[in-house]
C-alpha positions in Angstrom: -28.4 -36.9 -24.6 -29.0 -33.7 -26.5 -26.4 -31.7 -28.3 -25.8 -28.1 -27.4 -25.6 -25.8 -30.4 -22.7 -23.4 -30.3 -22.4 -20.2 -32.3 -20.5 -21.1 -35.5 -18.1 -18.2 -35.0 -17.2 -19.3 -31.5 -16.9 -22.9 -32.7 -14.6 -21.9 -35.5 -12.3 -20.0 -33.1 -12.1 -22.7 -30.5 -9.5 -24.6 -32.5 -6.0 -23.3 -31.6 -4.8 -23.3 -35.2 -7.7 -21.4 -36.5 -7.5 -18.9 -33.6 -3.8 -18.4 -34.2 -4.3 -17.9 -38.0 -7.1 -15.4 -37.3 -5.0 -13.5 -34.7 -2.1 -13.2 -37.2 -4.4 -12.0 -40.0 -5.9 -9.3 -37.7 -2.4 -7.7 -37.5 -2.1 -7.2 -41.3 -4.2 -5.9 -44.2 -3.6 -9.1 -46.3 -1.2 -12.1 -46.2 -0.4 -14.9 -48.5 -0.9 -18.4 -47.4 2.8 -19.1 -47.6 3.5 -16.2 -45.2 0.7 -17.4 -42.9 1.9 -20.9 -43.0 5.3 -19.7 -41.6 3.5 -17.7 -38.9 1.2 -20.5 -37.8 3.7 -23.4 -38.2 1.4 -26.0 -39.8 1.7 -27.8 -43.1 -0.2 -26.3 -46.1 -2.9 -29.0 -46.2 -3.9 -28.4 -42.6 -3.7 -24.6 -43.0 -6.1 -24.7 -46.0 -8.5 -26.9 -44.0 -8.6 -24.4 -41.2 -8.8 -21.4 -43.5 -11.8 -22.9 -45.3 -13.6 -23.1 -42.0 -12.9 -19.4 -41.2 -14.0 -18.4 -44.7 -17.2 -20.5 -44.3 -18.2 -18.6 -41.1 -17.3 -15.2 -42.6 -14.4 -14.3 -40.5 -11.9 -14.0 -43.4 -12.1 -13.8 -47.1 -9.7 -15.0 -49.8 -8.4 -13.2 -52.9 -6.5 -15.1 -55.6 -3.4 -13.6 -57.0 -3.6 -14.3 -60.8 -0.5 -14.7 -62.9 -0.3 -14.9 -66.7 -3.2 -16.9 -68.3 -5.4 -17.1 -65.2 -3.0 -19.3 -63.3 -3.5 -18.9 -59.6 -0.1 -18.7 -57.8 -1.1 -18.0 -54.3 -4.1 -17.5 -52.1 -4.3 -14.2 -50.2 -6.2 -14.1 -47.0 -7.7 -11.0 -45.3 -9.9 -10.5 -42.3 -13.5 -9.4 -43.2 -14.5 -6.1 -41.6 
């Protein structure tokens, strides 16, 4: 049996959690992961897992919000245009 190769972008968006996160991010310029977590209704670990996949295929990018001595307090996500 041979495997059918799917476009990585399509494959990334077939998962309902990733698709929902992407749809939410399309509506705003930038959103923190805490805000996105509330919108998508998944725990933080699962959200990070799905966001990493969207970053890997180039659909979104992340920006770290630095506080004080280089401490990262939150991850900001934005759709790549």
